[in-house]
VMD Tcl script that builds the backbone (N, CA, C; Angstrom):
set m [mol new atoms 399]
animate dup $m
set s [atomselect $m all]
$s set {name element resname resid chain x y z} {
  {N N MET 1 A -20.844 -6.009 43.058}
  {CA C MET 1 A -21.067 -6.205 41.640}
  {C C MET 1 A -20.323 -5.161 40.813}
  {N N LYS 2 A -20.377 -3.887 41.240}
  {CA C LYS 2 A -19.687 -2.828 40.522}
  {C C LYS 2 A -18.179 -3.033 40.548}
  {N N THR 3 A -17.643 -3.605 41.608}
  {CA C THR 3 A -16.200 -3.800 41.703}
  {C C THR 3 A -15.714 -4.857 40.724}
  {N N LEU 4 A -16.544 -5.799 40.335}
  {CA C LEU 4 A -16.167 -6.822 39.360}
  {C C LEU 4 A -16.398 -6.352 37.920}
  {N N LEU 5 A -17.311 -5.441 37.734}
  {CA C LEU 5 A -17.665 -4.989 36.397}
  {C C LEU 5 A -16.518 -4.211 35.735}
  {N N ALA 6 A -15.899 -3.308 36.427}
  {CA C ALA 6 A -14.829 -2.492 35.854}
  {C C ALA 6 A -13.628 -3.337 35.415}
  {N N PRO 7 A -13.097 -4.243 36.249}
  {CA C PRO 7 A -11.970 -5.060 35.785}
  {C C PRO 7 A -12.347 -5.996 34.629}
  {N N THR 8 A -13.577 -6.473 34.627}
  {CA C THR 8 A -14.015 -7.356 33.542}
  {C C THR 8 A -14.051 -6.596 32.224}
  {N N ILE 9 A -14.580 -5.391 32.241}
  {CA C ILE 9 A -14.638 -4.568 31.025}
  {C C ILE 9 A -13.224 -4.216 30.571}
  {N N ALA 10 A -12.355 -3.873 31.487}
  {CA C ALA 10 A -10.974 -3.532 31.139}
  {C C ALA 10 A -10.270 -4.722 30.498}
  {N N ALA 11 A -10.460 -5.911 31.047}
  {CA C ALA 11 A -9.840 -7.111 30.492}
  {C C ALA 11 A -10.388 -7.413 29.101}
  {N N LEU 12 A -11.682 -7.231 28.921}
  {CA C LEU 12 A -12.307 -7.459 27.625}
  {C C LEU 12 A -11.760 -6.500 26.572}
  {N N LEU 13 A -11.637 -5.217 26.917}
  {CA C LEU 13 A -11.091 -4.235 25.987}
  {C C LEU 13 A -9.643 -4.542 25.642}
  {N N LEU 14 A -8.854 -4.942 26.615}
  {CA C LEU 14 A -7.460 -5.281 26.374}
  {C C LEU 14 A -7.345 -6.484 25.445}
  {N N THR 15 A -8.183 -7.483 25.645}
  {CA C THR 15 A -8.175 -8.672 24.792}
  {C C THR 15 A -8.565 -8.311 23.362}
  {N N CYS 16 A -9.604 -7.517 23.188}
  {CA C CYS 16 A -10.045 -7.114 21.849}
  {C C CYS 16 A -8.966 -6.320 21.141}
  {N N ASN 17 A -8.307 -5.418 21.843}
  {CA C ASN 17 A -7.252 -4.599 21.258}
  {C C ASN 17 A -6.075 -5.467 20.824}
  {N N THR 18 A -5.691 -6.435 21.637}
  {CA C THR 18 A -4.576 -7.326 21.308}
  {C C THR 18 A -4.903 -8.176 20.090}
  {N N VAL 19 A -6.109 -8.707 20.009}
  {CA C VAL 19 A -6.523 -9.529 18.870}
  {C C VAL 19 A -6.565 -8.684 17.606}
  {N N ALA 20 A -7.099 -7.479 17.676}
  {CA C ALA 20 A -7.176 -6.609 16.503}
  {C C ALA 20 A -5.780 -6.243 16.020}
  {N N HIS 21 A -4.854 -5.960 16.932}
  {CA C HIS 21 A -3.492 -5.617 16.546}
  {C C HIS 21 A -2.797 -6.811 15.883}
  {N N ALA 22 A -2.961 -7.973 16.428}
  {CA C ALA 22 A -2.344 -9.172 15.852}
  {C C ALA 22 A -2.917 -9.455 14.471}
  {N N ASP 23 A -4.219 -9.274 14.303}
  {CA C ASP 23 A -4.849 -9.512 13.012}
  {C C ASP 23 A -4.353 -8.510 11.972}
  {N N ALA 24 A -4.228 -7.232 12.335}
  {CA C ALA 24 A -3.772 -6.211 11.406}
  {C C ALA 24 A -2.331 -6.446 10.985}
  {N N SER 25 A -1.486 -6.871 11.898}
  {CA C SER 25 A -0.083 -7.063 11.546}
  {C C SER 25 A 0.120 -8.299 10.687}
  {N N SER 26 A -0.792 -9.237 10.728}
  {CA C SER 26 A -0.623 -10.440 9.910}
  {C C SER 26 A -1.112 -10.241 8.485}
  {N N THR 27 A -1.878 -9.191 8.223}
  {CA C THR 27 A -2.430 -8.985 6.890}
  {C C THR 27 A -1.635 -7.990 6.062}
  {N N GLY 28 A -0.607 -7.394 6.594}
  {CA C GLY 28 A 0.189 -6.451 5.819}
  {C C GLY 28 A 0.575 -5.251 6.643}
  {N N VAL 29 A 1.113 -4.235 5.973}
  {CA C VAL 29 A 1.547 -3.021 6.640}
  {C C VAL 29 A 0.319 -2.197 6.981}
  {N N THR 30 A 0.214 -1.749 8.220}
  {CA C THR 30 A -0.927 -0.931 8.612}
  {C C THR 30 A -0.538 0.511 8.870}
  {N N SER 31 A 0.754 0.822 8.908}
  {CA C SER 31 A 1.211 2.180 9.140}
  {C C SER 31 A 2.630 2.323 8.630}
  {N N ALA 32 A 2.985 3.535 8.203}
  {CA C ALA 32 A 4.336 3.787 7.718}
  {C C ALA 32 A 5.358 3.607 8.827}
  {N N ASP 33 A 4.922 3.683 10.080}
  {CA C ASP 33 A 5.837 3.539 11.204}
  {C C ASP 33 A 6.256 2.092 11.437}
  {N N GLN 34 A 5.570 1.126 10.857}
  {CA C GLN 34 A 5.852 -0.276 11.138}
  {C C GLN 34 A 7.131 -0.780 10.487}
  {N N CYS 35 A 7.470 -0.334 9.303}
  {CA C CYS 35 A 8.693 -0.789 8.653}
  {C C CYS 35 A 9.121 0.242 7.617}
  {N N SER 36 A 10.380 0.164 7.229}
  {CA C SER 36 A 10.884 1.097 6.220}
  {C C SER 36 A 11.078 0.421 4.866}
  {N N VAL 37 A 11.247 -0.892 4.866}
  {CA C VAL 37 A 11.404 -1.648 3.623}
  {C C VAL 37 A 10.385 -2.779 3.620}
  {N N ALA 38 A 9.718 -2.950 2.490}
  {CA C ALA 38 A 8.685 -3.981 2.382}
  {C C ALA 38 A 8.748 -4.609 0.999}
  {N N HIS 39 A 7.986 -5.667 0.807}
  {CA C HIS 39 A 7.833 -6.309 -0.494}
  {C C HIS 39 A 6.404 -6.091 -0.956}
  {N N LEU 40 A 6.264 -5.684 -2.194}
  {CA C LEU 40 A 4.968 -5.359 -2.785}
  {C C LEU 40 A 4.588 -6.425 -3.797}
  {N N THR 41 A 3.413 -6.992 -3.623}
  {CA C THR 41 A 2.822 -7.878 -4.612}
  {C C THR 41 A 1.400 -7.385 -4.824}
  {N N GLY 42 A 1.189 -6.693 -5.932}
  {CA C GLY 42 A -0.117 -6.119 -6.216}
  {C C GLY 42 A 0.008 -4.984 -7.208}
  {N N VAL 43 A -0.997 -4.146 -7.246}
  {CA C VAL 43 A -1.074 -3.048 -8.193}
  {C C VAL 43 A -0.707 -1.745 -7.489}
  {N N GLY 44 A -0.013 -0.862 -8.211}
  {CA C GLY 44 A 0.334 0.451 -7.673}
  {C C GLY 44 A 0.432 1.469 -8.781}
  {N N GLY 45 A 0.299 2.733 -8.409}
  {CA C GLY 45 A 0.386 3.822 -9.386}
  {C C GLY 45 A -0.083 5.113 -8.764}
  {N N SER 46 A -0.691 5.964 -9.580}
  {CA C SER 46 A -1.191 7.234 -9.062}
  {C C SER 46 A -2.406 6.978 -8.163}
  {N N VAL 47 A -2.628 7.884 -7.232}
  {CA C VAL 47 A -3.746 7.734 -6.296}
  {C C VAL 47 A -5.064 7.679 -7.064}
  {N N GLN 48 A -5.240 8.580 -8.029}
  {CA C GLN 48 A -6.483 8.621 -8.793}
  {C C GLN 48 A -6.698 7.327 -9.576}
  {N N SER 49 A -5.662 6.831 -10.227}
  {CA C SER 49 A -5.789 5.585 -10.995}
  {C C SER 49 A -6.077 4.403 -10.084}
  {N N LEU 50 A -5.441 4.365 -8.912}
  {CA C LEU 50 A -5.679 3.265 -7.978}
  {C C LEU 50 A -7.119 3.301 -7.467}
  {N N ARG 51 A -7.643 4.486 -7.205}
  {CA C ARG 51 A -9.047 4.597 -6.754}
  {C C ARG 51 A -10.010 4.164 -7.856}
  {N N GLU 52 A -9.724 4.544 -9.098}
  {CA C GLU 52 A -10.574 4.118 -10.216}
  {C C GLU 52 A -10.505 2.599 -10.397}
  {N N TYR 53 A -9.316 2.044 -10.244}
  {CA C TYR 53 A -9.125 0.594 -10.324}
  {C C TYR 53 A -9.960 -0.116 -9.264}
  {N N LEU 54 A -9.927 0.389 -8.035}
  {CA C LEU 54 A -10.686 -0.230 -6.944}
  {C C LEU 54 A -12.192 -0.087 -7.139}
  {N N ALA 55 A -12.612 0.984 -7.811}
  {CA C ALA 55 A -14.044 1.200 -8.054}
  {C C ALA 55 A -14.566 0.332 -9.202}
  {N N ALA 56 A -13.668 -0.165 -10.030}
  {CA C ALA 56 A -14.077 -1.003 -11.169}
  {C C ALA 56 A -14.535 -2.369 -10.673}
  {N N PRO 57 A -15.467 -2.990 -11.377}
  {CA C PRO 57 A -15.861 -4.362 -11.020}
  {C C PRO 57 A -14.656 -5.295 -11.130}
  {N N ASP 58 A -14.645 -6.344 -10.332}
  {CA C ASP 58 A -13.530 -7.289 -10.316}
  {C C ASP 58 A -13.183 -7.813 -11.710}
  {N N ARG 59 A -14.196 -8.081 -12.504}
  {CA C ARG 59 A -13.961 -8.655 -13.837}
  {C C ARG 59 A -13.259 -7.673 -14.775}
  {N N ASP 60 A -13.286 -6.358 -14.469}
  {CA C ASP 60 A -12.690 -5.339 -15.337}
  {C C ASP 60 A -11.329 -4.838 -14.850}
  {N N ARG 61 A -10.852 -5.316 -13.720}
  {CA C ARG 61 A -9.629 -4.756 -13.135}
  {C C ARG 61 A -8.375 -5.078 -13.947}
  {N N VAL 62 A -8.270 -6.287 -14.452}
  {CA C VAL 62 A -7.090 -6.626 -15.260}
  {C C VAL 62 A -7.050 -5.746 -16.500}
  {N N ARG 63 A -8.175 -5.570 -17.142}
  {CA C ARG 63 A -8.265 -4.725 -18.332}
  {C C ARG 63 A -7.915 -3.277 -17.992}
  {N N TYR 64 A -8.315 -2.801 -16.812}
  {CA C TYR 64 A -8.007 -1.430 -16.403}
  {C C TYR 64 A -6.492 -1.225 -16.311}
  {N N VAL 65 A -5.783 -2.192 -15.719}
  {CA C VAL 65 A -4.322 -2.082 -15.595}
  {C C VAL 65 A -3.674 -2.074 -16.974}
  {N N ILE 66 A -4.156 -2.924 -17.877}
  {CA C ILE 66 A -3.604 -2.993 -19.229}
  {C C ILE 66 A -3.866 -1.698 -19.990}
  {N N ASP 67 A -5.069 -1.136 -19.847}
  {CA C ASP 67 A -5.449 0.072 -20.582}
  {C C ASP 67 A -4.862 1.349 -19.999}
  {N N HIS 68 A -4.366 1.305 -18.776}
  {CA C HIS 68 A -3.823 2.498 -18.107}
  {C C HIS 68 A -2.415 2.225 -17.578}
  {N N PRO 69 A -1.430 2.027 -18.465}
  {CA C PRO 69 A -0.063 1.748 -17.998}
  {C C PRO 69 A 0.528 2.972 -17.303}
  {N N ILE 70 A 1.438 2.710 -16.388}
  {CA C ILE 70 A 2.052 3.809 -15.648}
  {C C ILE 70 A 2.938 4.635 -16.575}
  {N N GLN 71 A 2.806 5.942 -16.467}
  {CA C GLN 71 A 3.602 6.888 -17.234}
  {C C GLN 71 A 4.033 7.989 -16.287}
  {N N CYS 72 A 5.297 8.369 -16.363}
  {CA C CYS 72 A 5.841 9.398 -15.473}
  {C C CYS 72 A 6.738 10.335 -16.262}
  {N N LYS 73 A 6.889 11.536 -15.736}
  {CA C LYS 73 A 7.904 12.442 -16.251}
  {C C LYS 73 A 9.201 12.084 -15.541}
  {N N VAL 74 A 10.303 12.070 -16.272}
  {CA C VAL 74 A 11.599 11.735 -15.679}
  {C C VAL 74 A 12.491 12.966 -15.755}
  {N N SER 75 A 13.041 13.368 -14.601}
  {CA C SER 75 A 13.912 14.537 -14.541}
  {C C SER 75 A 15.304 14.196 -15.059}
  {N N ASP 76 A 16.145 15.213 -15.194}
  {CA C ASP 76 A 17.516 15.015 -15.669}
  {C C ASP 76 A 18.326 14.115 -14.744}
  {N N ASP 77 A 17.990 14.122 -13.444}
  {CA C ASP 77 A 18.733 13.275 -12.505}
  {C C ASP 77 A 18.136 11.866 -12.406}
  {N N GLY 78 A 17.153 11.559 -13.251}
  {CA C GLY 78 A 16.637 10.192 -13.340}
  {C C GLY 78 A 15.512 9.849 -12.390}
  {N N ARG 79 A 14.870 10.848 -11.781}
  {CA C ARG 79 A 13.748 10.572 -10.879}
  {C C ARG 79 A 12.417 10.785 -11.589}
  {N N ALA 80 A 11.490 9.892 -11.317}
  {CA C ALA 80 A 10.165 9.972 -11.935}
  {C C ALA 80 A 9.225 10.793 -11.059}
  {N N SER 81 A 8.356 11.574 -11.700}
  {CA C SER 81 A 7.354 12.359 -10.979}
  {C C SER 81 A 6.117 12.502 -11.857}
  {N N ASP 82 A 5.055 13.047 -11.300}
  {CA C ASP 82 A 3.795 13.253 -12.023}
  {C C ASP 82 A 3.332 11.983 -12.725}
  {N N CYS 83 A 3.333 10.882 -12.002}
  {CA C CYS 83 A 2.939 9.593 -12.584}
  {C C CYS 83 A 1.424 9.488 -12.707}
  {N N THR 84 A 1.002 8.829 -13.752}
  {CA C THR 84 A -0.404 8.482 -13.949}
  {C C THR 84 A -0.458 7.006 -14.320}
  {N N GLY 85 A -1.610 6.395 -14.160}
  {CA C GLY 85 A -1.778 5.005 -14.528}
  {C C GLY 85 A -1.325 4.049 -13.441}
  {N N LEU 86 A -1.268 2.763 -13.796}
  {CA C LEU 86 A -0.960 1.699 -12.848}
  {C C LEU 86 A 0.057 0.719 -13.425}
  {N N ASP 87 A 0.665 -0.021 -12.534}
  {CA C ASP 87 A 1.535 -1.123 -12.915}
  {C C ASP 87 A 1.292 -2.254 -11.932}
  {N N SER 88 A 1.601 -3.457 -12.341}
  {CA C SER 88 A 1.452 -4.619 -11.479}
  {C C SER 88 A 2.841 -5.045 -11.006}
  {N N PHE 89 A 2.959 -5.347 -9.711}
  {CA C PHE 89 A 4.243 -5.703 -9.119}
  {C C PHE 89 A 4.145 -7.086 -8.473}
  {N N ARG 90 A 5.243 -7.826 -8.566}
  {CA C ARG 90 A 5.290 -9.150 -7.967}
  {C C ARG 90 A 6.554 -9.254 -7.131}
  {N N ASN 91 A 6.359 -9.252 -5.819}
  {CA C ASN 91 A 7.443 -9.391 -4.853}
  {C C ASN 91 A 8.542 -8.352 -5.082}
  {N N GLU 92 A 8.138 -7.119 -5.350}
  {CA C GLU 92 A 9.070 -6.019 -5.600}
  {C C GLU 92 A 9.461 -5.368 -4.274}
  {N N ARG 93 A 10.748 -5.166 -4.080}
  {CA C ARG 93 A 11.223 -4.529 -2.852}
  {C C ARG 93 A 11.003 -3.023 -2.956}
  {N N VAL 94 A 10.373 -2.437 -1.948}
  {CA C VAL 94 A 10.029 -1.015 -1.955}
  {C C VAL 94 A 10.449 -0.370 -0.645}
  {N N SER 95 A 10.613 0.949 -0.689}
  {CA C SER 95 A 10.829 1.734 0.521}
  {C C SER 95 A 9.494 2.348 0.916}
  {N N VAL 96 A 9.071 2.094 2.133}
  {CA C VAL 96 A 7.802 2.632 2.613}
  {C C VAL 96 A 7.987 4.122 2.858}
  {N N TYR 97 A 7.067 4.931 2.330}
  {CA C TYR 97 A 7.222 6.382 2.393}
  {C C TYR 97 A 6.260 7.023 3.392}
  {N N ASP 98 A 4.947 6.913 3.164}
  {CA C ASP 98 A 3.995 7.621 4.026}
  {C C ASP 98 A 2.595 7.023 3.865}
  {N N ASP 99 A 1.762 7.210 4.896}
  {CA C ASP 99 A 0.360 6.825 4.808}
  {C C ASP 99 A -0.385 7.817 3.920}
  {N N ILE 100 A -1.277 7.316 3.080}
  {CA C ILE 100 A -2.157 8.181 2.289}
  {C C ILE 100 A -3.516 8.248 2.969}
  {N N ASP 101 A -4.084 7.088 3.271}
  {CA C ASP 101 A -5.335 6.991 4.025}
  {C C ASP 101 A -5.335 5.644 4.724}
  {N N SER 102 A -6.472 5.204 5.193}
  {CA C SER 102 A -6.517 3.960 5.959}
  {C C SER 102 A -6.239 2.720 5.105}
  {N N ASN 103 A -6.392 2.813 3.778}
  {CA C ASN 103 A -6.179 1.658 2.899}
  {C C ASN 103 A -4.925 1.753 2.036}
  {N N MET 104 A -4.441 2.972 1.798}
  {CA C MET 104 A -3.340 3.167 0.865}
  {C C MET 104 A -2.113 3.772 1.536}
  {N N MET 105 A -0.981 3.489 0.930}
  {CA C MET 105 A 0.297 3.982 1.411}
  {C C MET 105 A 1.134 4.367 0.200}
  {N N SER 106 A 1.987 5.365 0.355}
  {CA C SER 106 A 2.908 5.699 -0.722}
  {C C SER 106 A 4.245 5.012 -0.463}
  {N N VAL 107 A 4.840 4.518 -1.536}
  {CA C VAL 107 A 6.116 3.814 -1.469}
  {C C VAL 107 A 7.011 4.313 -2.593}
  {N N VAL 108 A 8.300 4.099 -2.431}
  {CA C VAL 108 A 9.257 4.389 -3.497}
  {C C VAL 108 A 9.643 3.058 -4.120}
  {N N VAL 109 A 9.472 2.965 -5.430}
  {CA C VAL 109 A 9.758 1.730 -6.156}
  {C C VAL 109 A 10.321 2.086 -7.522}
  {N N ARG 110 A 11.118 1.209 -8.071}
  {CA C ARG 110 A 11.623 1.414 -9.421}
  {C C ARG 110 A 10.542 0.967 -10.410}
  {N N VAL 111 A 10.200 1.852 -11.338}
  {CA C VAL 111 A 9.172 1.534 -12.335}
  {C C VAL 111 A 9.806 1.505 -13.723}
  {N N ASP 112 A 9.330 0.582 -14.535}
  {CA C ASP 112 A 9.788 0.478 -15.925}
  {C C ASP 112 A 8.949 1.415 -16.776}
  {N N LEU 113 A 9.625 2.353 -17.420}
  {CA C LEU 113 A 8.960 3.332 -18.271}
  {C C LEU 113 A 9.446 3.157 -19.700}
  {N N ASP 114 A 8.832 3.860 -20.640}
  {CA C ASP 114 A 9.224 3.777 -22.043}
  {C C ASP 114 A 10.694 4.150 -22.240}
  {N N HIS 115 A 11.184 5.074 -21.433}
  {CA C HIS 115 A 12.547 5.567 -21.593}
  {C C HIS 115 A 13.476 5.103 -20.466}
  {N N GLY 116 A 13.228 3.907 -19.930}
  {CA C GLY 116 A 14.114 3.339 -18.920}
  {C C GLY 116 A 13.423 3.085 -17.595}
  {N N THR 117 A 14.225 2.745 -16.611}
  {CA C THR 117 A 13.718 2.471 -15.266}
  {C C THR 117 A 14.095 3.620 -14.361}
  {N N ALA 118 A 13.142 4.047 -13.513}
  {CA C ALA 118 A 13.399 5.172 -12.617}
  {C C ALA 118 A 12.661 4.956 -11.300}
  {N N PRO 119 A 13.211 5.492 -10.201}
  {CA C PRO 119 A 12.492 5.418 -8.932}
  {C C PRO 119 A 11.324 6.412 -8.937}
  {N N ALA 120 A 10.191 5.982 -8.388}
  {CA C ALA 120 A 9.009 6.836 -8.342}
  {C C ALA 120 A 8.265 6.601 -7.033}
  {N N ILE 121 A 7.561 7.611 -6.590}
  {CA C ILE 121 A 6.675 7.479 -5.429}
  {C C ILE 121 A 5.293 7.179 -5.973}
  {N N ILE 122 A 4.753 6.024 -5.582}
  {CA C ILE 122 A 3.443 5.601 -6.069}
  {C C ILE 122 A 2.559 5.200 -4.893}
  {N N ALA 123 A 1.275 5.098 -5.149}
  {CA C ALA 123 A 0.313 4.645 -4.149}
  {C C ALA 123 A 0.078 3.154 -4.316}
  {N N VAL 124 A 0.004 2.449 -3.187}
  {CA C VAL 124 A -0.289 1.011 -3.192}
  {C C VAL 124 A -1.258 0.715 -2.056}
  {N N LEU 125 A -1.871 -0.442 -2.103}
  {CA C LEU 125 A -2.742 -0.876 -1.021}
  {C C LEU 125 A -1.884 -1.434 0.111}
  {N N LYS 126 A -2.199 -1.066 1.325}
  {CA C LYS 126 A -1.433 -1.544 2.475}
  {C C LYS 126 A -1.457 -3.062 2.568}
  {N N LYS 127 A -2.564 -3.665 2.199}
  {CA C LYS 127 A -2.694 -5.122 2.300}
  {C C LYS 127 A -1.747 -5.845 1.345}
  {N N ASP 128 A -1.219 -5.141 0.333}
  {CA C ASP 128 A -0.307 -5.748 -0.639}
  {C C ASP 128 A 1.156 -5.664 -0.226}
  {N N LEU 129 A 1.438 -5.051 0.925}
  {CA C LEU 129 A 2.805 -4.894 1.412}
  {C C LEU 129 A 3.103 -5.884 2.537}
  {N N ARG 130 A 4.306 -6.407 2.530}
  {CA C ARG 130 A 4.800 -7.275 3.605}
  {C C ARG 130 A 6.142 -6.736 4.060}
  {N N CYS 131 A 6.253 -6.427 5.331}
  {CA C CYS 131 A 7.498 -5.893 5.880}
  {C C CYS 131 A 8.630 -6.894 5.765}
  {N N ASP 132 A 9.839 -6.375 5.477}
  {CA C ASP 132 A 11.034 -7.212 5.525}
  {C C ASP 132 A 11.308 -7.571 6.968}
  {N N GLN 133 A 11.720 -8.789 7.199}
  {CA C GLN 133 A 12.012 -9.211 8.572}
  {C C GLN 133 A 13.489 -9.286 8.791}
}
mol reanalyze $m
mol bondsrecalc $m
mol representation Tube
mol addrep $m
């Protein structure tokens, strides 16, 4: 009985791991190591603004994005930094930068600001990213 128990448990664990991996890869980017370029459809911005957006009730999220537009400082060489607020993106091509936590990732994307368009590092939800194939 003991000789059958160990292989059965090992097979069960292997099956669960394979199913979980397949499920995670079908829902979006799960790690910065998976791809370097992705498409973003969703909301992104500063980490603090994104967390506040997620904490808001569903009915208030659109209003939150409208009331908190993304704003960044732009350097002389045209790079954006110290961003606050959020922006909504639709099928925007981004460079995957780094994991922030289990739900969020930082990406480099061009953002439209009052004084032009500039590349910025922003936080986005991993589920909103799709790797380029």
